[in-house]
C-alpha positions as CSV (number, residue, x, y, z in Angstrom):
1,M,-21.1,26.5,13.0
2,I,-24.0,28.9,12.6
3,F,-21.7,31.9,13.3
4,F,-19.2,31.0,10.6
5,S,-21.8,30.2,7.9
6,L,-23.5,33.6,8.6
7,L,-20.2,35.4,8.7
8,A,-19.3,34.3,5.1
9,G,-22.8,34.9,3.8
10,G,-23.2,38.4,5.4
11,S,-19.9,39.9,4.4
12,G,-21.6,42.2,2.0
13,Y,-23.2,44.1,4.9
14,G,-19.9,45.3,6.2
15,V,-18.7,46.3,2.8
16,T,-21.9,48.2,2.2
17,A,-21.5,50.0,5.5
18,V,-17.9,51.3,4.7
19,T,-18.2,51.8,0.9
20,P,-19.4,55.5,1.1
21,A,-16.5,56.5,3.3
22,L,-14.1,54.4,1.1
23,R,-15.4,56.1,-2.0
24,R,-14.8,59.6,-0.4
25,E,-11.3,58.6,0.6
26,L,-10.5,57.3,-2.9
27,T,-11.7,60.5,-4.4
28,A,-9.6,62.5,-2.0
29,A,-6.6,60.4,-3.0
30,A,-7.2,61.4,-6.6
31,I,-8.1,57.9,-7.8
32,P,-10.0,58.1,-11.1
33,G,-13.7,57.1,-11.2
34,P,-13.4,53.9,-13.3
35,A,-10.5,52.7,-11.1
36,Q,-12.6,53.3,-8.0
37,I,-15.3,51.0,-9.3
38,Q,-12.8,48.3,-10.0
39,I,-11.2,48.8,-6.6
40,I,-14.5,48.7,-4.7
41,T,-15.5,45.5,-6.6
42,G,-12.2,43.9,-5.7
43,F,-12.6,45.1,-2.1
44,R,-16.0,43.4,-1.9
45,A,-14.6,40.2,-3.2
46,C,-11.6,40.4,-0.9
47,V,-13.8,40.9,2.2
48,H,-16.0,38.0,1.2
49,G,-13.0,35.8,0.6
50,R,-11.5,36.7,4.0
51,S,-14.9,36.1,5.7
52,A,-15.3,32.7,4.1
53,A,-11.7,31.6,4.5
54,T,-11.0,28.5,6.7
55,D,-7.4,29.5,7.2
56,P,-7.0,33.1,8.4
57,T,-3.2,33.1,7.7
58,K,-3.7,32.6,4.0
59,V,-4.4,35.6,1.8
60,P,-7.3,34.7,-0.6
61,A,-6.7,35.1,-4.3
62,S,-9.4,37.8,-4.4
63,C,-7.2,39.9,-2.2
64,Q,-4.2,39.9,-4.5
65,T,-3.2,43.2,-6.1
66,R,-5.4,44.0,-9.1
67,S,-4.5,45.6,-12.4
68,A,-6.3,48.8,-11.3
69,H,-3.8,49.1,-8.5
70,R,-0.8,48.5,-10.7
71,A,-1.7,51.3,-13.0
72,L,-1.3,53.8,-10.2
73,P,1.9,55.5,-9.2
74,A,3.8,53.9,-6.3
75,A,2.8,56.6,-3.8
76,Q,-0.9,56.2,-4.7
77,Q,-0.5,52.4,-4.5
78,R,0.8,52.6,-0.9
79,E,-1.9,55.1,0.0
80,L,-4.5,52.8,-1.6
81,Q,-3.2,49.8,0.3
82,T,-3.5,51.7,3.6
83,L,-7.1,52.8,2.8
84,L,-8.1,49.3,1.8
85,T,-6.6,47.8,4.9
86,S,-8.3,50.3,7.2
87,A,-11.7,49.9,5.3
88,G,-11.3,46.1,5.4
89,K,-10.8,46.1,9.2
90,L,-13.9,48.3,9.6
91,A,-16.0,46.1,7.2
92,N,-15.0,43.0,9.1
93,A,-15.9,44.6,12.4
94,H,-19.4,45.5,11.1
95,N,-19.8,42.0,9.7
96,F,-18.6,40.3,12.9
97,A,-20.9,42.4,15.1
98,R,-23.9,41.8,12.9
99,T,-23.2,38.1,12.6
100,F,-22.6,37.8,16.4
101,G,-26.0,39.4,17.0
102,A,-27.8,37.1,14.6
103,T,-26.1,34.1,16.2
104,L,-27.3,35.2,19.6
105,W,-30.9,35.3,18.3
106,Y,-30.5,31.7,17.1
107,A,-29.4,30.8,20.6
108,V,-32.4,32.7,22.1
109,G,-34.7,30.8,19.8
110,A,-33.2,27.5,20.9
111,L,-33.6,28.4,24.6
112,V,-37.2,29.4,24.0
113,A,-37.9,26.0,22.3
114,V,-36.3,24.1,25.2
115,F,-38.3,26.2,27.7
116,L,-41.5,25.5,25.8
117,G,-40.6,21.8,25.5
118,L,-40.5,21.6,29.3
119,F,-44.3,22.0,29.3
120,A,-44.6,18.9,27.2
121,L,-43.1,16.8,30.0
122,P,-45.4,14.9,32.3
123,R,-46.2,16.7,35.6
124,R,-45.9,13.6,37.8
125,V,-44.1,10.3,37.4
126,R,-46.6,7.4,37.5
127,T,-45.6,4.6,39.9
128,Q,-45.8,2.0,37.1
129,D,-43.1,3.9,35.3
130,S,-40.7,3.8,38.2
131,D,-38.3,1.1,39.3
132,T,-40.5,0.1,42.4
133,G,-42.4,-2.5,40.5
134,L,-39.3,-4.4,39.3
135,P,-38.1,-7.5,41.0
136,A,-35.0,-7.3,43.2
137,A,-31.7,-8.1,41.5
138,Q,-30.3,-11.6,42.2
139,P,-26.6,-12.1,42.9
140,V,-24.7,-13.7,40.1
141,P,-22.7,-16.8,41.2
142,M,-18.9,-16.5,40.6
143,Q,-17.3,-19.2,38.5
144,S,-13.8,-20.4,39.2
145,A,-11.4,-20.7,36.3
């Protein structure tokens, strides 16, 4: 549960990690500057939508083709789709690794709390707290029907 809440909330880290390379690839693909801004904004929303999705088989609305994509020639649209798919996988990998690490730290914290809680337990069991002072159990008579 902690992992999935952190995964959705931290999706921006993965996007931030891959944005410089994505911007260089968009420039190399001759995508105009204003379209690049729209594409990267849409990419950020798409990665967040995928990270927060409860059903991984459904494509979030934020990942649908944008108007900035449709204005490009068909060859550039295909190249753009390839670039975004590759960058999305890399962003998700960054996000997953970072979230997994954070989740492990939560687990370490819980284990430390349990370990420290062990010192709050009594060192010896007092005889008055044990079952030795209780009377013996008496047999219960059986009743016939």
